[in-house]
Backbone as CSV, one residue per row, in Angstrom:
resi,resn,N_x,N_y,N_z,CA_x,CA_y,CA_z,C_x,C_y,C_z
1,MET,-2.244,-54.777,5.345,-1.530,-53.373,5.166,-0.450,-52.713,4.499
2,ASP,-0.629,-51.638,3.499,0.685,-51.268,2.417,1.167,-50.624,2.915
3,ASN,2.841,-50.791,3.049,3.498,-50.273,4.118,4.428,-48.950,2.779
4,SER,4.200,-48.843,1.938,4.659,-48.155,0.794,4.053,-46.307,1.108
5,PRO,5.008,-45.473,0.498,4.851,-43.987,1.280,3.548,-43.356,0.295
6,ALA,2.919,-42.622,1.394,1.677,-41.980,0.552,2.110,-41.284,-0.521
7,ILE,1.373,-40.894,-1.600,1.460,-40.708,-2.771,0.127,-39.086,-2.485
8,ASP,0.685,-38.408,-2.601,0.145,-36.748,-2.487,-0.534,-36.430,-3.936
9,THR,-2.356,-36.523,-3.678,-2.714,-36.033,-4.978,-3.317,-34.894,-4.947
10,ARG,-3.003,-33.874,-4.015,-3.111,-32.662,-3.904,-2.351,-31.374,-5.379
11,PRO,-2.931,-30.428,-5.856,-2.304,-29.880,-6.670,-0.396,-29.290,-6.237
12,ALA,0.290,-28.966,-7.525,1.634,-28.622,-7.312,1.689,-27.239,-7.066
13,HIS,0.810,-26.401,-6.628,0.501,-25.127,-6.142,1.065,-25.032,-4.875
14,ARG,1.627,-24.001,-4.484,1.575,-23.319,-3.026,0.528,-22.986,-2.146
15,ARG,0.509,-24.002,-1.023,-0.848,-24.036,-0.480,-0.627,-22.210,0.827
16,GLY,-1.901,-21.856,1.192,-1.849,-20.537,2.309,-1.845,-19.336,1.218
17,ARG,-1.484,-18.576,1.941,-1.567,-16.974,1.583,-0.266,-16.713,0.285
18,PRO,-0.327,-15.932,-0.450,0.328,-15.336,-1.897,1.752,-14.970,-0.918
19,THR,2.446,-14.994,-1.462,4.044,-14.074,-0.923,3.955,-12.895,-1.661
20,LEU,4.616,-12.396,-1.633,4.733,-11.108,-2.564,6.393,-10.805,-2.729
21,GLU,6.716,-10.078,-3.556,8.283,-10.120,-3.924,8.704,-9.143,-3.057
22,ASN,10.188,-8.822,-2.832,10.438,-8.023,-1.544,9.862,-6.679,-2.096
23,ASP,10.010,-6.277,-3.168,9.685,-4.672,-3.619,8.182,-4.261,-3.177
24,GLU,7.270,-5.736,-3.277,6.486,-5.487,-3.285,5.562,-5.501,-1.849
25,LYS,6.415,-6.008,-0.764,5.919,-6.305,0.708,5.731,-4.688,0.735
26,LYS,4.347,-4.777,1.716,3.895,-3.374,2.403,4.833,-3.070,3.290
27,ARG,4.737,-2.054,3.277,5.999,-1.194,4.454,5.065,-0.343,5.493
28,ALA,5.421,-0.080,7.080,4.722,0.439,7.660,4.999,1.877,7.666
29,ALA,4.304,2.675,8.204,4.152,4.203,7.644,3.194,4.639,8.890
30,THR,4.395,5.421,9.177,3.088,6.375,10.445,2.881,8.071,10.571
31,PHE,1.963,8.699,9.971,1.498,9.678,9.729,0.679,10.352,11.295
32,ARG,0.902,11.299,11.081,-0.198,12.436,12.255,-1.261,12.874,11.473
33,LEU,-2.417,13.007,11.467,-3.724,13.530,11.040,-4.262,14.286,12.354
34,SER,-5.183,15.205,11.369,-6.336,15.813,12.364,-7.372,15.116,12.449
35,PRO,-8.030,15.813,14.234,-9.098,14.704,14.406,-10.019,14.326,13.224
36,GLU,-10.254,15.490,12.345,-11.322,15.625,10.996,-10.698,14.680,10.457
37,ALA,-9.815,14.712,9.932,-9.189,13.083,9.100,-9.020,11.882,9.191
38,HIS,-8.686,11.666,11.059,-9.081,10.514,11.365,-10.538,9.944,11.392
39,LYS,-11.179,11.091,11.721,-12.502,10.858,11.597,-13.279,10.341,10.768
40,LEU,-13.015,10.687,9.412,-13.329,10.514,8.332,-13.005,9.002,7.657
41,ILE,-11.631,8.848,8.240,-11.102,7.365,7.674,-11.868,6.553,8.171
42,GLY,-11.922,7.075,9.468,-12.902,5.894,10.268,-14.544,5.845,9.656
43,ALA,-14.928,6.926,9.438,-16.548,7.093,8.634,-16.256,6.141,7.437
44,LEU,-15.211,6.621,6.403,-15.269,5.826,5.037,-14.839,4.036,5.348
45,GLY,-14.133,3.867,6.377,-13.826,2.217,7.016,-15.202,1.607,6.716
46,ALA,-16.069,2.072,8.190,-17.060,1.619,8.385,-18.309,1.496,7.369
47,GLU,-18.112,2.902,6.152,-19.296,2.839,5.094,-18.797,1.608,3.985
48,MET,-17.675,1.809,3.882,-17.134,1.059,2.717,-16.664,-0.414,2.951
49,GLY,-16.468,-0.999,4.797,-16.209,-2.399,4.911,-14.732,-2.633,4.502
50,LEU,-13.843,-1.690,5.237,-12.532,-1.827,4.947,-11.574,-1.161,5.538
51,SER,-10.750,-1.840,5.761,-9.648,-0.991,6.903,-9.092,0.504,6.754
52,GLN,-8.982,0.965,7.981,-8.355,2.498,7.547,-7.072,2.228,6.898
53,ALA,-6.213,1.463,6.872,-4.564,1.176,6.013,-5.386,1.334,4.194
54,SER,-6.220,0.558,4.718,-7.664,0.297,3.056,-7.892,1.760,1.922
55,ILE,-8.602,2.297,3.466,-8.771,3.385,2.983,-7.833,4.609,2.440
56,VAL,-6.998,4.837,3.425,-5.761,5.572,2.790,-5.205,5.331,1.690
57,GLU,-4.650,3.512,1.489,-4.162,3.592,0.300,-5.257,3.938,-0.930
58,THR,-6.375,3.523,-1.442,-7.715,4.102,-1.782,-7.614,5.570,-2.384
59,ALA,-7.139,6.247,-1.153,-7.478,7.741,-1.456,-6.272,8.158,-2.074
60,VAL,-5.049,7.363,-1.975,-3.667,7.619,-2.511,-4.029,7.710,-3.825
61,ARG,-4.316,6.464,-4.138,-4.561,5.562,-5.449,-5.468,6.635,-6.054
62,ASP,-6.610,6.810,-5.718,-7.327,7.910,-6.736,-6.976,9.359,-6.865
63,LEU,-6.218,9.721,-6.145,-5.841,11.209,-5.888,-4.539,11.002,-7.032
64,ALA,-4.004,9.930,-6.976,-3.097,10.008,-7.971,-3.188,9.672,-9.128
65,LYS,-4.521,8.979,-9.589,-5.112,8.840,-10.809,-5.778,10.214,-11.253
66,VAL,-6.403,10.823,-10.700,-7.200,12.305,-10.831,-5.823,13.287,-11.286
67,ARG,-4.619,13.364,-10.751,-3.509,14.478,-11.431,-2.682,13.539,-12.093
68,GLY,-2.748,12.541,-12.340,-1.966,11.897,-13.360,-0.677,11.606,-12.879
69,VAL,-0.389,11.426,-11.702,0.994,11.133,-11.049,1.325,9.601,-10.891
70,LYS,2.198,9.057,-11.638,2.446,7.981,-11.536,3.374,7.489,-10.541
71,ALA,4.047,6.299,-9.929,4.948,5.913,-8.578,5.864,6.006,-9.654
72,ALA,7.051,6.106,-9.635,8.616,6.143,-9.856,8.807,4.627,-9.808
73,LYS,9.540,4.147,-10.846,10.018,2.634,-10.607,11.383,2.486,-10.266
C-alpha cells in the first residue's frame, strides 16, 4: 500500500455556486403591492416558470430599457 499523499486530479476552479462581489450581491427589498399586481406577478411566474423575484427583476429591467434609463454606477 502506498502512503504518499493523494493527488487531486480535479480542475483548479472553485467548486459550488459562483460567488458575487459585494456590490453585486442581491439585497432584500420589501414592497406593498395591490392585490391585482400580486396576482399578476403570481400568474406571470407560473406562466414563465420563474420566481416572483425574477418576475419583478425582469419587469424592472424591461421598463428601464423601454424608457432608456440606466442604473447609476
